[in-house]
C-alpha positions as CSV (number, residue, x, y, z in Angstrom):
1,M,125.7,-84.6,132.3
2,T,127.8,-82.1,132.2
3,L,132.1,-82.5,132.9
4,T,133.5,-82.1,136.7
5,V,136.8,-80.8,136.9
6,V,138.5,-79.5,139.8
7,G,141.2,-77.6,140.6
8,I,143.2,-78.0,143.3
9,G,146.0,-74.7,142.7
10,G,148.2,-72.1,144.8
11,S,149.8,-71.3,148.8
12,V,148.3,-69.7,151.5
13,R,148.7,-66.1,150.9
14,P,145.3,-65.9,148.8
15,D,145.0,-64.4,145.2
16,S,149.6,-66.2,144.3
17,Q,150.3,-66.6,141.3
18,S,149.7,-70.0,141.1
19,E,146.5,-69.3,142.3
20,R,146.1,-67.5,139.2
21,A,147.5,-70.0,136.9
22,M,145.4,-72.3,137.9
23,R,142.0,-70.1,137.0
24,A,142.8,-69.5,133.6
25,A,143.0,-73.7,133.0
26,L,139.6,-73.6,134.5
27,A,138.1,-70.9,132.5
28,G,139.6,-73.0,129.9
29,A,137.4,-75.6,131.1
30,R,134.2,-74.2,131.7
31,D,134.9,-72.6,128.2
32,A,134.4,-76.7,126.5
33,G,130.9,-76.7,129.1
34,A,132.6,-77.9,132.7
35,K,131.4,-77.5,136.4
36,V,134.6,-76.2,137.8
37,R,136.1,-76.4,141.6
38,A,138.7,-74.6,142.5
39,I,140.2,-75.3,145.7
40,T,143.3,-72.9,147.1
41,G,144.6,-71.2,150.2
42,N,143.6,-72.2,152.8
43,D,141.2,-75.2,151.4
44,L,144.3,-76.8,151.3
45,A,145.9,-76.2,154.7
46,L,145.8,-79.8,156.0
47,P,147.3,-81.7,158.5
48,F,150.7,-83.4,157.1
49,Y,148.6,-86.9,155.8
50,D,149.0,-89.9,158.0
51,P,147.2,-93.1,156.7
52,Q,147.5,-95.0,159.8
53,V,145.0,-92.2,160.9
54,P,141.2,-92.9,159.8
55,E,139.7,-88.9,160.8
56,R,139.6,-86.1,158.4
57,T,139.3,-83.2,158.6
58,E,136.3,-81.2,157.2
59,N,138.9,-79.6,154.6
60,A,140.0,-82.8,153.5
61,I,136.9,-84.3,153.1
62,E,135.9,-81.6,151.1
63,L,138.8,-82.5,148.9
64,V,138.7,-86.2,148.8
65,E,135.0,-86.0,147.6
66,A,135.2,-82.8,144.7
67,L,138.2,-85.1,143.5
68,R,136.0,-88.6,144.0
69,A,133.4,-86.6,142.0
70,A,136.2,-85.1,139.3
71,D,136.1,-86.1,135.8
72,G,139.1,-83.8,135.2
73,V,141.9,-81.9,137.1
74,V,144.2,-79.3,136.9
75,I,147.0,-79.1,139.6
76,A,148.9,-76.0,139.8
77,S,151.7,-75.3,142.3
78,P,154.6,-73.6,143.4
79,G,157.3,-73.5,142.4
80,Y,159.7,-74.3,145.8
81,H,163.1,-75.0,145.9
82,G,162.9,-77.3,142.6
83,T,159.5,-78.9,143.0
84,I,156.6,-79.0,144.0
85,S,155.5,-77.5,147.3
86,G,154.2,-79.6,150.8
87,L,151.2,-77.3,150.5
88,I,150.1,-79.1,147.3
89,K,152.9,-82.1,147.3
90,N,150.0,-83.2,151.0
91,A,146.8,-82.9,149.0
92,L,147.8,-85.1,146.5
93,D,149.0,-87.2,149.2
94,Y,144.9,-87.3,150.5
95,V,144.2,-88.9,146.9
96,E,146.1,-92.0,148.9
97,D,142.5,-92.2,150.2
98,L,140.3,-93.1,146.5
99,R,142.7,-96.4,146.9
100,G,139.6,-98.6,148.4
101,D,137.3,-96.6,144.7
102,E,136.7,-98.7,141.9
103,R,138.1,-96.1,139.5
104,V,141.1,-95.9,142.1
105,Y,143.2,-93.0,142.9
106,L,143.4,-90.9,139.4
107,E,142.6,-93.3,137.2
108,G,141.6,-92.3,133.2
109,R,141.1,-89.2,134.8
110,A,143.3,-86.4,132.5
111,V,145.7,-84.0,134.7
112,G,146.5,-80.7,134.1
113,C,149.7,-79.7,135.5
114,I,151.0,-76.2,135.5
115,G,154.3,-75.0,137.8
116,V,154.2,-71.7,138.7
117,A,158.3,-70.2,139.8
118,Y,160.4,-67.0,140.3
119,G,163.0,-68.6,137.0
120,W,163.5,-71.2,135.0
121,Q,164.8,-74.4,136.6
122,A,162.1,-74.1,139.5
123,T,159.4,-74.2,137.8
124,V,159.9,-76.9,134.9
125,T,162.0,-79.0,137.7
126,T,158.0,-78.2,139.3
127,L,156.5,-78.6,135.7
128,Q,158.7,-82.4,136.2
129,A,157.7,-83.0,139.9
130,L,153.6,-82.6,138.7
131,R,153.7,-85.3,135.9
132,S,155.6,-87.7,137.4
133,V,153.2,-88.1,140.2
134,V,150.6,-87.4,138.8
135,H,151.8,-90.5,136.8
136,S,151.8,-92.7,140.3
137,L,148.3,-91.7,140.9
138,R,147.4,-93.5,137.5
139,G,145.8,-89.7,136.3
140,W,146.8,-89.0,132.5
141,P,148.8,-86.0,132.1
142,T,147.6,-83.3,129.4
143,P,149.7,-83.1,126.4
144,L,150.3,-79.7,127.0
145,G,151.4,-78.3,130.3
146,A,152.5,-74.5,131.5
147,A,155.9,-73.5,133.1
148,V,155.1,-69.7,134.1
149,N,158.4,-67.7,134.9
150,S,157.0,-65.6,137.0
151,A,160.3,-63.1,136.5
152,E,158.2,-62.5,133.7
153,T,155.4,-63.3,133.6
154,Q,152.6,-61.6,135.3
155,L,149.0,-63.1,135.8
156,G,146.0,-60.7,136.3
157,P,143.4,-62.1,138.8
158,E,142.2,-64.4,136.6
159,G,144.9,-65.5,134.6
160,E,144.8,-63.5,131.7
161,S,148.6,-61.9,130.7
162,E,149.9,-59.5,128.3
163,D,151.4,-62.5,126.8
164,E,149.0,-64.0,124.6
165,K,151.5,-67.1,124.6
166,V,150.7,-67.3,128.3
167,T,147.4,-67.2,128.3
168,R,146.8,-69.3,125.4
169,T,148.5,-72.6,127.1
170,L,146.9,-72.2,130.2
171,R,142.9,-72.1,128.7
172,T,144.3,-75.3,126.3
173,I,145.1,-76.9,129.1
174,G,141.6,-76.5,130.5
175,Q,140.6,-77.9,126.6
176,Q,142.9,-80.8,127.4
177,V,141.1,-82.2,130.3
178,V,137.6,-81.6,128.8
179,D,138.1,-82.8,125.7
180,F,140.2,-86.0,127.0
181,A,136.8,-86.4,130.3
182,N,134.9,-86.9,126.9
183,S,136.4,-89.6,125.0
184,R,136.4,-91.2,127.4
185,R,132.9,-91.2,128.4
């Protein structure tokens, strides 16, 4: 049975640096044998999460169903003012819809975390914030996370970089997600 890794990331700006970083990690997961799915850009433009409103938009339903079926997850957020973007945080708030599942929230799933910002301070604090949110959602952040400083490193359309260390780090995150999922089988 093929594992599924879902990537959540980017901004509403198509092909952003954080989306590209997520794609590089998903390429690592694909190379490790997983089927991958990316949820990016306008697919993340969701109404503010409200647990009191049971109706969900089509995009919200697709996000929750993808996460419900996922064996592993990759999350890449741009760093806005030192933390994850509101777009990514709101998408992660929808994980609350998994509270009644047998596998609550992100229980037992590896989650690769990537922070991308223009400068080291926001890059690192964004990564830390993602790891903290993943812990609270019962996910297992992969041992390797990525802090990509877009002031120093530009990523190509598939997440490739002239800095081989950055490319290798991003791909390793995807591989670690698959390795953990395989060990949980």
